[in-house]
C-alpha positions in Angstrom: 46.2 -37.4 22.4 43.0 -38.4 24.7 44.6 -35.7 26.8 44.7 -33.6 24.5 41.0 -34.0 23.5 40.1 -33.6 27.2 41.5 -30.5 27.3 40.0 -29.4 24.9 36.5 -30.2 26.0 36.9 -28.8 29.3 38.1 -25.8 27.3 35.3 -25.1 25.1 33.0 -26.0 28.6 34.5 -22.9 30.3 34.4 -21.2 27.3 30.9 -21.6 27.8 30.2 -20.9 31.2 32.3 -17.8 30.4 29.5 -17.1 28.0 26.5 -17.8 30.3 28.2 -15.7 33.5 28.6 -13.0 31.0 25.1 -13.1 30.1 23.6 -11.9 33.3 20.4 -10.6 33.8 21.9 -7.4 35.7 23.6 -6.5 33.0 20.9 -7.2 30.1 18.8 -5.2 31.9 21.5 -2.3 31.8 22.0 -2.6 28.4 18.2 -2.0 28.3 18.5 0.8 30.0 21.1 2.5 28.3 19.6 1.4 24.8 16.2 3.1 25.3 17.9 6.4 26.7 19.8 6.7 23.7 16.4 5.8 21.7 14.6 8.6 23.8 17.6 11.0 22.4 17.1 10.1 18.9 13.4 10.6 19.0 13.9 13.7 20.8 16.5 15.4 18.4 13.9 14.6 15.4 10.8 15.7 17.5 12.6 19.2 17.8 13.6 19.1 14.0 10.4 18.5 12.9 8.0 19.8 15.5 5.5 18.8 13.1 5.8 15.0 13.0 3.5 14.2 16.0 4.4 10.2 16.0 8.2 10.9 17.0 6.6 12.5 20.1 4.7 9.2 21.4 8.2 7.2 19.9 10.4 9.3 22.7 8.0 9.0 25.0 7.9 5.2 24.3 11.4 5.2 24.7 12.2 7.5 27.8 9.1 5.0 29.9 10.4 2.2 28.5 14.1 2.8 30.4 12.4 4.0 33.0 10.9 0.4 33.1 13.4 -1.0 32.7 14.8 0.9 35.9 12.5 -0.2 38.2 13.1 -4.1 36.4 16.8 -3.5 37.7 16.1 -2.1 41.0 13.5 -5.4 41.4 16.7 -7.9 41.0 18.4 -6.6 44.2 15.4 -6.1 46.4 12.8 -8.4 48.1 9.6 -7.0 47.1 7.3 -7.0 44.0 6.7 -3.1 44.3 9.8 -2.4 41.5 8.9 -5.6 39.2 4.9 -4.0 39.2 6.2 -0.6 38.6 9.0 -1.8 35.5 6.1 -3.7 34.0 3.5 -0.9 34.2 6.5 1.1 32.4 7.1 -2.3 29.3 3.5 -1.3 28.4 3.4 1.8 28.6 6.0 1.7 26.4 3.7 -0.7 24.1 1.4 1.8 24.5 3.2 4.7 23.5 4.6 3.0 20.4 1.3 1.7 19.2 -0.1 5.3 19.6 3.3 6.8 17.8 2.3 4.1 15.0 -1.2 5.9 14.4 -0.6 9.2 14.7 1.8 8.3 11.6 -1.1 7.2 9.9 -2.5 10.6 10.6 -5.4 8.4 13.2 -7.1 9.7 16.2 -5.1 8.3 19.3 -7.2 5.7 21.4 -6.3 7.0 24.8 -9.1 5.5 26.5 -8.3 1.8 25.0 -4.5 2.2 26.2 -5.5 3.7 29.3 -8.0 1.0 30.1 -5.7 -1.8 28.8 -3.3 -1.1 30.8 -5.1 -0.5 33.7 -6.9 -3.9 33.6 -3.7 -5.6 33.1 -1.8 -4.1 35.8 -4.5 -4.8 37.7 -4.9 -8.6 36.5 -1.0 -8.8 37.7 -1.4 -7.2 41.0 -4.7 -9.4 41.6 -2.5 -13.0 40.9 0.6 -11.6 42.3 -0.8 -10.6 45.9 -4.7 -11.9 45.6 -3.8 -15.0 44.1 -0.1 -16.1 43.7 0.1 -17.8 40.1 2.8 -17.5 38.1 1.7 -18.0 34.5 -2.1 -16.2 34.9 0.7 -13.2 35.7 2.4 -13.6 32.7 -0.4 -14.1 30.8 -1.8 -10.7 31.7 1.3 -9.0 31.4 1.6 -10.3 27.7 -2.0 -9.4 26.7 -1.3 -5.7 28.2 2.2 -5.8 26.3 0.4 -7.0 22.9 -2.6 -6.2 22.6 -2.0 -2.1 21.7 0.8 -3.0 19.0 -1.6 -5.4 17.7 -4.1 -3.1 17.6 -2.4 -1.3 15.4 -0.6 -4.4 13.7 -3.1 -3.6 10.5 -1.4 -0.2 9.8 1.9 -0.8 9.2 1.3 -4.2 6.6 -2.2 -2.6 5.2 -1.4 1.2 5.1 -4.6 3.7 3.8 -2.8 4.9 0.8 -1.7 1.4 -0.4 2.0 -0.2 -0.6 3.2 -0.5 2.9 6.5 1.4 3.0 10.1 -0.8 3.7 9.9 0.0 7.3 6.7 -0.3 8.0 7.1 -3.8 6.8 10.0 -4.2 9.3 8.0 -2.9 11.7 5.1 -5.6 11.2 7.5 -8.4 11.1 9.1 -7.0 14.1 6.0 -6.3 16.0 4.9 -10.1 15.3 8.2 -11.6 16.5 7.8 -9.7 20.0 4.3 -11.3 20.0 5.6 -14.3 19.8 8.3 -14.0 21.7 5.8 -13.2 24.6 3.6 -16.1 23.7 6.8 -18.2 23.8 7.1 -16.7 27.3 4.0 -18.1 28.1 4.3 -21.4 27.1 7.5 -21.6 29.0 5.8 -21.1 32.6 3.2 -23.4 31.5 5.9 -26.0 30.8 7.2 -25.2 34.5 10.4 -22.7 33.3 10.2 -19.7 35.2 10.9 -17.2 32.9 10.2 -14.1 35.2 12.4 -11.8 36.3 12.4 -12.6 39.8 14.4 -15.9 38.9 16.9 -14.1 37.0 18.2 -17.4 35.5 19.9 -17.6 31.9 16.5 -18.8 30.5 15.2 -15.0 31.5 18.8 -13.7 30.1 18.0 -15.2 27.0 14.1 -13.1 26.9 15.2 -10.1 27.7 18.8 -10.2 25.1 16.1 -11.5 22.2 13.4 -8.9 23.3 16.3 -6.1 23.6 17.1 -7.1 20.0 13.5 -6.8 18.7 13.1 -3.7 20.4 15.8 -1.7 18.7 15.0 -3.5 15.4 11.7 -1.7 15.6 12.9 1.1 16.7 14.8 1.2 13.5 11.7 0.2 11.5 10.0 3.6 12.9 13.0 5.9 11.6 12.4 4.0 8.1 9.0 5.0 8.4 10.1 8.4 9.1 12.5 8.6 7.0 10.7 7.3 3.8 7.7 10.1 5.1 10.2 12.8 5.3 11.2 11.9 1.6 8.2 11.8 0.3 7.8 15.5 1.8 10.5 16.5 0.3 9.8 15.3 -3.3 6.4 16.5 -3.2 7.4 20.2 -2.3 9.5 20.0 -5.4 6.6 19.1 -7.7 4.5 22.1 -5.8 4.3 25.7 -6.6 5.5 27.6 -3.6 2.8 30.2 -3.8 -0.3 28.8 -4.5 0.5 25.0 -3.4 -0.8 23.7 -6.9 1.5 21.4 -9.3 4.3 23.6 -10.3 5.6 22.8 -14.2 7.9 20.0 -13.8 4.9 18.2 -12.0 2.4 19.3 -14.9 5.0 18.2 -17.7 5.5 14.3 -15.6 1.9 14.2 -15.4 0.7 15.5 -19.5 3.6 12.6 -20.0 2.1 10.1 -18.5 -1.6 11.1 -20.1 0.0 10.9 -23.4 1.5 8.0 -22.9 -2.2 6.4 -21.8 -3.7 7.9 -24.6 -1.6 6.4 -26.8 -1.9 3.0 -25.7 -5.6 3.0 -25.2 -6.4 5.7 -28.0 -9.0 7.8 -25.3 -8.3 11.5 -25.7 -7.8 14.1 -22.4 -7.3 17.5 -22.7 -5.7 20.0 -21.8 -6.8 24.1 -21.2 -4.2 26.6 -21.2 -5.0 29.5 -18.5 -4.0 33.5 -19.0 -4.8 36.1 -16.4 -5.7 39.4 -18.7 -4.3 42.5 -17.6 -1.9 40.7 -14.6 1.2 43.1 -15.1 -1.0 46.1 -14.7 -2.6 44.6 -11.4 1.4 44.0 -10.4 2.5 47.7 -11.1 -0.4 49.3 -10.1 -1.2 47.6 -6.5 1.8 45.8 -6.0 3.6 42.2 -6.1 1.8 41.5 -2.6 -1.8 42.2 -4.4 -0.6 40.7 -7.7 0.5 37.1 -5.5 -3.0 37.1 -3.4 -4.9 37.1 -7.0 -3.0 34.1 -8.1 -4.5 32.8 -4.8 -7.6 33.6 -5.3 -7.7 32.7 -8.2 -6.0 29.1 -8.0 -9.2 28.6 -5.0 -11.7 29.5 -7.6 -10.6 27.7 -10.4 -10.7 24.0 -8.0 -14.4 25.0 -7.3 -15.2 23.6 -11.1 -12.9 21.3 -11.5 -13.5 17.4 -10.9 -11.5 14.8 -9.1 -8.8 13.8 -10.9 -8.2 17.0 -12.9 -4.9 19.0 -12.0 -4.5 22.7 -12.0 -0.8 23.4 -12.4 0.9 27.0 -12.4 3.6 26.9 -15.3 5.1 30.4 -14.3 4.0 34.1 -14.1 0.3 34.0 -14.4 0.0 30.8 -16.8 -1.6 28.1 -15.4 -2.5 24.9 -16.9 -5.6 22.7 -16.1 -5.1 18.4 -17.2 -8.3 16.9 -18.1 -7.9 13.2 -17.8 -10.4 11.0 -20.1 -12.1 14.3 -21.4 -13.1 14.9 -24.9 -13.2 18.8 -26.6 -16.4 19.0 -26.2 -16.5 18.2 -22.1 -13.1 20.6 -21.9 -14.9 23.4 -23.8 -17.5 22.9 -20.8 -15.3 23.4 -18.0 -13.4 26.0 -19.1 -16.8 27.8 -19.8 -17.4 27.0 -15.6 -13.9 28.2 -14.9 -14.2 31.6 -16.7 -18.1 32.3 -15.2 -17.0 31.5 -11.6 -13.8 34.7 -12.4 -17.1 36.7 -14.1 -19.2 36.7 -11.4 -16.5 37.0 -8.9 -15.2 40.3 -11.0 -18.8 41.1 -10.8 -19.0 41.3 -7.0 -16.0 42.7 -6.3 -16.3 46.2 -4.3 -14.1 48.4 -2.8 -10.6 48.0 -3.1 -10.7 43.9 -4.4 -9.5 43.4 -7.9 -11.6 41.9 -10.1 -9.7 38.9 -11.8 -10.4 38.1 -15.4 -8.9 35.4 -17.4 -8.4 34.0 -21.0 -8.4 30.0 -21.8 -7.2 28.0 -24.7 -8.7 24.6 -25.0 -6.7 21.6 -27.3 -7.6 17.6 -27.3 -4.8 14.9 -27.6 -4.7 13.2 -30.8 -2.9 10.5 -32.5 -0.9 13.8 -34.4 0.6 14.4 -30.9 1.8 11.1 -29.7 3.8 11.1 -26.4 4.9 14.8 -27.0 3.0 17.2 -24.6 4.7 20.1 -25.9 3.1 19.5 -29.0 -0.4 19.4 -27.1 0.7 22.7 -24.8 1.6 24.7 -28.4 -2.4 23.7 -29.5 -3.5 24.7 -26.6 -1.2 28.1 -26.8 -2.3 28.8 -30.4 -5.8 28.4 -28.8 -5.0 30.6 -26.2 -3.9 33.3 -28.5 -7.4 33.1 -30.6 -9.2 34.0 -27.2 -7.1 37.0 -26.6 -7.5 38.3 -30.1 -11.3 38.1 -29.7 -11.2 40.4 -27.1 -9.9 37.8 -23.6 -11.6 37.3 -20.9 -13.2 34.2 -23.3 -11.8 30.9 -24.1 -10.9 29.6 -27.4 -11.2 25.9 -28.7 -7.8 25.0 -30.8 -9.0 23.8 -34.2 -6.7 21.7 -36.2 -8.2 22.4 -39.5 -7.1 26.0 -39.9 -9.5 27.9 -42.4 -8.7 27.8 -45.9 -6.8 31.3 -47.4 -8.6 33.0 -50.2 -6.3 31.9 -53.1 -6.4 28.2 -51.9 -10.3 28.7 -52.4 -10.1 30.1 -55.4 -7.6 27.6 -56.6 -10.2 25.0 -55.5 -12.5 26.1 -57.8 -10.5 26.7 -60.4 -10.4 22.6 -60.3 -14.1 22.1 -59.2 
């Protein structure tokens, strides 16, 4: 029985030694190189497929430069020179800088080339000084860590507190990974101060564990970047589904969503909002006389003119053909009529200034306001605005009319009321 326990313990020790032997620094650096090359190819494909996605180019550069730095560090394990390790350190620092610049471009922030170059140059200069001028391992690792950490920390706020508000899951994951990477760098500094040589020159198991941890974190960081890219592209596709292809304003689907939201909000608060229904007068004649290209140009021109007379928060939508709607949140019928007048006047002024081959634009507008009878049914509000638009057309076009919920009494009704008076 005792011999059996001894054999089991010896077998466990042998298995542990085998596992530690497999966890060799050269093997891990090789995996590091392969991993970064694979990530670089993925980002290269994303860059080719989506050329306007500028952040992907920086993340691609980060992966390839990181792979080059890992190759140099791997070579440094087999040659009696510190130059490959310095080159490898430069590559890893540059990879961190490119990753941080990709985050800045993702949020449409200007890329700080001067800061990145200055931080990298100062860090590498300090590393070289504490290697060749005054050999001091802890200070050398501190400078190297600062070169890796500062660019990422500078972009951390964008990931966790983005300008548009709530951070996406990919951004939160990337931010958490950056914090974990910086914590790993700091633990490396503390380990060196306590006498544990965690440099690549040592090549021991401590350094192997450190490289394995950074390998995992770098893969997870790029996975977070991929989630950010997928979320951005998904949002862009969703936005395209809510925009009119020709004019770039909201389409009918987006309009109905907005009207439903406004009806629900007004139903809760009792505050009114208004709707303008707009129709371009004689648009069929423009298409028949000047061609559909001229008609499309008129639609685009009208959207530009109308938007100059709207307030922040108002929404212009094209519902189809030559029909448009304008949602006016928190607006009374009087305020809506004033905005309708402004839109009508800008079209009249533009028509008066048209000369030569320019085509003047005339519009009719129907104005309606939400009330309790409409409730949460936006089609009722659109029907009211349509009634007002019909009245504007009947009055001679190129004008606007306001929906009156109490139509004038018929002569028969008036006569009946007189009899009972």
